[in-house]
N, C-alpha and C positions, 0 to 999 in steps of 0.2 A: 295835613293829613297826608300820612305817607303811603302811599303807593299800593293800596288794595281798593278794589271797586266799592267795597263795603263801606270805607270811610271817606271815599273821594267824591261823595255827590256833588258837594259844592266846587270841586276841582276838576270838571268834566274836560277841560282842556289838557291838563296833565296827563289823564288816563292812568294806566298801571305802569308804574316805574320802580325800578328796584333801588334799594340803598347800597351803595357800594363805593369804594373808591382808594384812595388817593396815592399817587406815586411818589410818597414822601419819603424814600428809602434813606435820605440823608438827614434823617432827625438825630439830633443830639441833646444831651441833658443840659439843663439849665446851670449855670453857675449859681452860687449863693448870691441872693439879693438881685439877680437878673442882669448882672454886669457882664453882659456877652460881648467883649472887644473884638475876640477873633471871629473871622468869618466862619460860621458854622458849615460844617461839611467840607471845608478847604482840605483837611487831611484825610478824608474818607476815600476808601478805594471802592467806587460804586461801579459795578459791573452790570452792564445791559440796563433794561429799562425796568420800572418798578411796579408795574401794573400785576397784580396777582392774578391767578387763572380764574378765580371768580370774575374778576373785572374784566377780563378778555372774553369770557364766555356769556356774561350776562347781557340779554338783549334789551333790557328795558332801563339802562342808564338814561338820565336826562342830558342830552346834547343839545348844542344850540345851531350847528352847521344847517340842519335842515329846517330851521326855523327863523334865520336870521338873513338880512340882506347882504348883497355883496359889499365888502369893505367895511363890515361892522364887527367889532371885536368887544368881547366881554373879558378885561383882564381880571383874573382871580388870585389872590394870593394866600396861600396856605401857611399853617403852623404858628404864626405869629399870635400876639403882637410881640416885638421887641422895643426896647426903648427908643430906638431909631425910626420905627414904623410911622409915628406921628410925622416927624418932618418929612419921611417919604411920602405920606399921605398928602401932605400940604404941596408937596412938589408936583404930585398928581393933578390936584386941584387947581393950582396955578397954570399948569399946563392944558386945561381943559379935558382932564381924563377922569372920569367916574369910574370906580372899580369896586370890586366885592372882595371883602376880607373875611376868609375862613378862619376863624380863630379857635384855639385849644385853650382849655380851662387853665391848664398848668401854666402856659405863657401868660395868660392875663394876670394871675395872681403871683408871678415870680418877684414882682417888685412895684414899687409905689408908681413909678413911672408907667409900667405895663398896664397896672390896674386903670389907670387914668385914660389909656389909649382908646378903648372902644368908644367912650363918650367923645372924645376930641375927634377921631376919624369919622364918626357917624356925623358929627356937626358939620364936617367939611363937604357933605353930600354922598359920602361912600356908603356901601351897604355893609352891615356887619351879619355874619352866617356863622354856622356851628359846625365845628370841625372835631368833635368829641372833646373829652376832658383831659385824658392822659394819652391820646393817639396810640392805642393799643395795637401793637404789631406782633408780638410773641408772648402770650396766645394771640391769635388774630381776633378781630372784633366778633366774627361770627362763631368763634369758640367759647366767648364769654357766657356766663349764666344770663338768663333772661334779665335778671334784676340788674345786672352789671351794665348791659346793654343799654337799658333805660337809663340808669344813673349816669353813664357817660354823657349822654345827650342832655339829660335835665340838668346836671350840675353846670355845663356851659351855658344851657339857656338861662338860668338864673343869674348868670354874670351879664348875658348880654340882651336879655329880653328888653330891659329898659332903654336900650339903645337903638332898637329897631323901630322905625317910623310907626305910630299908632295906625293899625289897619293893614299894614304891610305885611306880607307873608313872611313866614321864617323858613330859612333854606339850611339844607344839611349837606355836607360832603363827610362819609365815613372815613376812617382811616385805613390805609394798606390795602384797599381794594377788596375788603372782606364782605362778603354778602352771602346770605343764604335766606331761604323762605323763613328761617326762624327769626332772622332779624327783622323782617318785614312784619311778621306777626307780632313780636314783641313791641316793637314801636308803634304799630298801629293800635295796639290793645292797651295802650296806657295813655291815660289822660294828660301825662306829663309830656308826651312825645308825638302824639298822633297829629298835632298841627303842623308838623314840619313837612316841607316838600323836598324830596330827595330821591335818589341820589344825585347830585349835581356833578355831572362828569365833566369832561374836556373833550376838545377837538384838536387842540395844538399844544404842544409843550410836553408831551408823555413818553417820547421816544427818541433815541439817537439815531435811529436807522434812516436811510434815505437821505442822509447829510442834515437831518433835523436835529433840534436841540430840545434837552430837557435840563433844566438849570440845576437841580440836584446832583444831576450826573456829570454836568460840565464842569463843576469845580472839584471834583474827585481825581485821586491819582491817575486813574485811567486815562482820563482825557485831559485834566489840567488846562482847562481853556481861559483865555481872558475874557471880560465881559463882551468886548468887541467880537471876538470868534465865536462865543455861544450865542451872541445877539443875532450874528449873520445866519446861524442856524434857525433861529426862530423866525428870522425875516423871511427865510426861503419857504418855510412850511406856511407862514401865513400868506405869502405872495401865490403859493401853489394851491392853497385851498380858499384863500380870498375872504374868508369869515368863520366865526367860531368863538367857543369858549377857550381862553388861553390859561394855561396852568403855570403858575409861578410860585415862589415862596419868599416872602418879604424878610425871613430870618437871615437870608444870605446878604451880606453887603454888595457882594459881587452881583447879586441878582439886580438890586437896586440900581447899581451902575448900569448894568445892562439894559434895564428899562429905559434909564434916562438917554442911553445911546439908540435905543430904537424909537421912541416916541416922536422924536422930531421927524425922522425918515418917514414913519407911517403917516403922521398928518400932512406931510408934504405930498404924499401919494394918495391923499383923499380919504384915509380911513378914519371912521368915527368910533366912538367908545360908549358902551352902555353897561349898566348893572344887570346882574342876571335876573333881577325882578322886571327889567325893561324888555326881556326876550319874550315875544309872544309865544305862549305854550308852556312858558316856565313859570306862569303865575296863575292864580285860580281864575276861572272863567268870570267874566263881568256881566 
């Protein structure tokens, strides 16, 4: 039930929240057959951080920092899956890290391996969530027709619903930080989409300011960082803030390497990891 008091009666803990998001500026097109051997975003010149004006001004995004304990993190991965996502998800499981994968429909259907990824990743104990079908940026999600907004969410829902645990909530992170009252109304008024909880925002990983990191920007020409250099920026923000939802993108091989660099350090410092449905206040009232 997306963010209107009218439809959120069973979701009192969530209250009113907007659907908005993601700083996925380093989006790249799939190659035929989903065979993406290059690191997506490596050749991009990403300037600044990618939150839209709507994301920056929207007060009702669902964040985790005010709901989570110290040294508790929710690792979230956007824009996938890629063929490599399954092996990466297995590495996370083997290292005791449960995560949330916000998937786009176009990524899922791009290859046979990617079509199989939601089921395999869910079977490892990770949470599968909705990140729209085509990740619309231009025009932005909020500028789509109402029927297109619903279609973007419903088409991906058709691909992932079977891989969400029975009785578990469905979570949404929209593309490009695009939000409006019209988006909220459209999604809440459709039986195809009103069961979603969103917009799931982030607390860490959206900005290069203050010495912090955003993976989609780290790999572009402006910064061109190594996984270790970008990882150190993430670690700085995590240590400063101590808790929260972390924004990452498993479509980048450098991001996967960076996470493998970060996790042992975080575990040694006592950090623990949860899925977004394990954050109090981001799931329906019980």
